[in-house]
N, C-alpha and C positions, 0 to 999 in steps of 0.2 A: 429356537429355530436351524433349523441345517443348514450349515452353509451350501451354497451352490460348488459344484463340483466343479466347475468352470465362470466364475464373474465375468460380465462384459466389461466392464471396466474398474481399474484398478488405479485409487487416489493415493499419489506416496507424500505425505503432508498434511496435517491437519492445521492448518494455520488459516488464515482466512481466505484465502485464493481456495485451498484445497477444501476448505465445508462448503463455501459457499459451489463448487463443482458438483461436490457430494449431493447436494442439494436439488442443485439442475437434472444432473444427471438419475439420480433418482424417481424424480420426479415425471421423468419421461419413462418408467416403467423398466428401467433399466437394471442389473443386479450390479452392485458395487460394494468394493471393501475399501475402505480407507487406513492407509497404514499409516501410524504415526509412532517415530522414534521415543517422543518423551512421555510423560506419565501422564497428559491433560492435553487437554486443546490449549491452541493460542498461546502455549510457552516460549514461543520463538520471536521471531520479529514483530508479528503480530501483537502479541500484550505489552511490547517494550516500545511500542512508537509514540508518537505524542497527540495518535486519538483525532486527527483533524483531517475533514471533508473539506474539498473546495473545485468548483468547476471553472474557476480563470484558470487558463490557460490560454497560451498563442496561436497553437495551433489546432484544428481539427478534429483532426482522430482523440488527441487527451482531453477535448473539452467535448465531446461525443460521449466518450468510456465514463466520465466523471459526471457528467449530466445525468445519464440513462443510473448511474448508478447513485448518486443520491437521491432521485426520484424512488428509486427502487426502496431505499432507504426512509424516507418520506412517508411511503404507504405499507411498512415492513406491518405498521403494529396492527391497522386498519384490516390488512389482505391475511395477516397469523396470527393476529392476538398476543403478540410478543413487542414488549418495549425492547427494543432495542439502542436506546439510550442516541436517538437522531435529535440533536437540537439545532436548529439554524441560529446561531448563534451570531453568525457574522465572517466575515471574515476581510479583514482592511489593508491592504496592499499599499505601503509609500516608496512613491516610483521617483529616482532622480529626476531630474531635468533633462538632462540629453536621452531619456528612455522614453519622454513625456508620449511624445508622438507616436510610437510606436507601440505604447500602453493602448491608447486611444483606438488606436487599429484592432489591437486585441478585444476592448471591447465591442467592437463593434460585430467582429467574428462571434465570442460568446453571446450577444443575443442572437445572432442570426440561428445559434441552436437553441434556442428559446430560454438562455442562461438569466437566471433575476441578477443586472450588478448596476452598481448606481458610480456616476461618476463625482467626485467630490474637490468642490476646492477645501484648501488650506485649514481653515478657520472652521469647517463642517468635522473635517476627520480630526481634526485637534480634539472635538467633543465627545468623539468616541473613544481614542487613545492619547492620553497628552503626548507631543514630541517637538523637538527643536526641528523648523521647516527649515534651517537652510539646506540649501540644495536639493531641496524637493520641488519637484513641479505640477504634484496634484496626486491623488491618490485613489482608488477603486473599492469598492463597497460590496461583497457578494453577500447579499441578503437570505440566501437558501446554503451556503457555505456555512458549516460550523463543526459538531463532533459528532461522534458516536462512540459508544462503548465496546472496544475492540473483542474482548471475552465477550461481552452477550451476545454479542452480532454470529462470533465461531458457533459459539454452541446452539446459538438459535438455528444457526446452518444444520448443523450434525444433528441436531433432535426432530428436524423436519425430514432430512434423510434418511436416519433411523425409522421414522413412522412409515416411511416409504421403503422400508424391505432394506435397506445399506446396513451393511455389519463394518462399526467402528474398531480400530484393534490399538490401543496404545501401546505401551512399553514395546514395540515393532521394528525398531531400526532396521532396513533394508542393507542388507549386505550382501547381497547378491542377485545378478539375472541371467535370463535365458532364454531363447528364443526357439521353440520348435516346434514344424507345421502350423505356424500361424499362432502360435498361443505364446505369451511371456507369463514364465515363471519366477514369482518373485519370493526370494528366502529374505524371513526377517527374523533376525535369532531363531529361536526354535518353532517359527510359525514360516509355512510354505503355503502361496496363494497362486492360483494361475487366473489369468484374465487373457480377453480379447485385444484391448485396449488398457494403456499404461497414460495416467496424467502426472507428469512431473510439476508439484507443487511444493517440492520441498526445500521453497526458499535460497537463504544463503548457502544452502547444501545441495542445489540442484544440480553444478556441476560436478557434484562428487556422483551422485545419484545415477547421473545419464554415464558417468563415466564404466558404472561397472556394465554398462549394458553396450559397451564400446562407442557412444556419442558424443561429442564434443558440443557444450556449451557454455559457454561464457561468464557465470554466473558469480560473483566471490561476495562474502562477507565485510562490508564497513563500517565501522564502529560509530554510533550517534550518541553522544551524551543528551541526558536531559539536565538540567537545574533544578532547584528549587528553592523558595523562599521559605520562612516562618509561615506557620499558622496563623491567621489573623494580620499578615503582612500587609494587607489590601483593603481599602475601604471601600471600593469601587471595582463593580465587575470590568476586566479585560479582555476582549474577542481576539481572536488569533490575529496578533496583527503585525507583517512580515517587513522590516526593512529591505528593499531590495536591494539597497545602494552596498550594504555591509551582508546581508543571507542572517542577521540576526531576528530572530522568531518568538515570538513568547503568547500566550495565553493565560487565564484566571483557571485553576483548579481549586476548588472553593476558593477558601478564604486567602491562597497563596498563590503565587504566578511561577510558574512553568516557563522557562527560558530555554533557547539551545539555537544554535549554529556550526552550519559543518569546518569541521577542521581541515585547512587546506594541505594540512601536511599528513593527515591520518594513512598510515600504513593500514593497507588492505590486508584482513586475516580476521576470524571471529575471536572476538573480543569484546566482554562486558562488563568490565572492569574498569570504575569512575575516572575518568582525566581532571584531577584537580587541578594543574597547572592551567587547562585549555579553559577552565571554567572561571579564572581572572585575567586571563587573556580577553575571552568574550567577552567579560565585564568592561572592562576597558573600550572595547570595541562598541559597547552597545550605548555606554554613556555619554558620548558627544549627542546622539537622538535622542535618548531617555535620560537624561540626567536624573531624574527623580528613582528609577533603579538603584541608583547608589547607595541609598538609604534604607534598604531595605534589609531587613535579615533572615542571613539564608538558614538553610537547615540541611545538613550534609546527608543525616539519616533519609531523609528523602528525593533523592538523588539517586539517578540511575542511568544505565547505560545499555543500550539494546544497539541493532545492527539491520542497516539496510541490506538489501540483495543486488546489488550493482551488477550492470554491463556495461561495456565497454561506452557505451553512446547515452548509458542512462535512461533506458525504456527497457520495456517488458518484451520478452518471448513469451509468440503465444499461438500454438499452431502445431500441427503436424509436424515431426521431422522431415525433411527430406531424403534422407537416409532409409527412415523407418515410419511410414505412413500411421503405422498403429501406436506409437508412442507420440503423447501431443504434450509439449511444452506448455507450460501457465506459471512462468515464474521469470524472477530477474525485473521487481517492478519499479525497484530504486527508490523505495520512498514511497510510492501512491498506489498499496497493493490496498490497504485499507479502502481508499476513495475509490477505485476499480474493481473490487472485488467481486460485486453483484452482477454484472454487466459480463467480465470474464468467465464467469463459470457459465453464463445461456451461449456463450460465445463456445466454449471448449463441448460444451453440449451438443451444439450445433455441430462440431467438427464430427463429433462422433456419432452423432445419428445421420446424418446426410454425406459425409466422405468431408466436407470440404466448410469452410465461412463465407460467407458469400452475401450475409443482412448486411455486413459492411466491409469497406476497404480495409483488410488488415495485414498488408503486405508491408506496412512500413516497420509490422513487429515480428515478419518473420524470422527463424535463424539463419535463412542465406543470404540476408544482409551482411554478417558476416563472414558466411565462409567466399562472397565474392569480391570482401576487402574494400566496400565502397559504406565507409560507417560515417555518419557525420553525428554529431550533437545536438541536436537541434533541437528537444526538449528544453520546453524555458519554467525557472520557478520551479526547480526539484528542491524540497523541503522536506 
């Protein structure tokens, strides 16, 4: 197939968000090119994620974006005939007493969006995941929350995009951009492509990519470590469980237990070396709530580290750049890109095809919020 002289859209990044954008754009008949720096899809933050999805949030926008996306994952196999690994294995949130009333309000908000979520007493929650109840006010259980296969989803999106004519180029790190007469020219190593629109879905590198165009997009890498027990360490399945008081979270992976938690003193920057001292600190932090974890054998070879693509307020940046309306950002999701990728792809496509996002109020995710200086960290439960 001959490459178009001018693409309608050039998507930078073949992680799960970029792949979703490519699929939705190509599905609308647009000529799409995807440029990915690495040798394959989902080799950055996407493939190193915890692979969990939830619709339990304390604000309307994140709840809606997440629930629409989980519903998309749920129906993916019926719609496209591809199993992308969505499993509604549940999400258990253990909430401190001081936050319990606020969590009950969040449950009502979630239910108003159609999210299936149950309020559990301590005894019922302990039947799902054993824990010490000291200081816990209650628990909530998202029955449609669970897991997906990030590699599977990303590759499925790209397969569908290619089926609608999209070109996907790997080993194509973007190293230059220019705009002449309303067209963007993007250089990526030895490859040069031209497009009417650019979608910046470069994850933790989105700030650097935007900088090539003279734009300021405040996204940085932040390391997240995932630790694993030995295979066979678990007799019973542990669904995604979060101790909201300490930030420790865990889930089963086969007969292993995976566990993690954000390190408060983590320094921003791309780093995928496993932090072994933090593992010891994290285990000590988890031991009071989950004393049974202490006896599980660990497997260092099964541990890994990836990165979040963080913004100053830990919320994504979606939509046209105020200075360059043909430059569209879809980045900075701060740990919930896997959760919200399907809906983000749809909204980016709406921006490209209509010139604005009007089907949902996305002003909270506008880049303009950083330029005005009025930024608050309003996102709850960032894991």
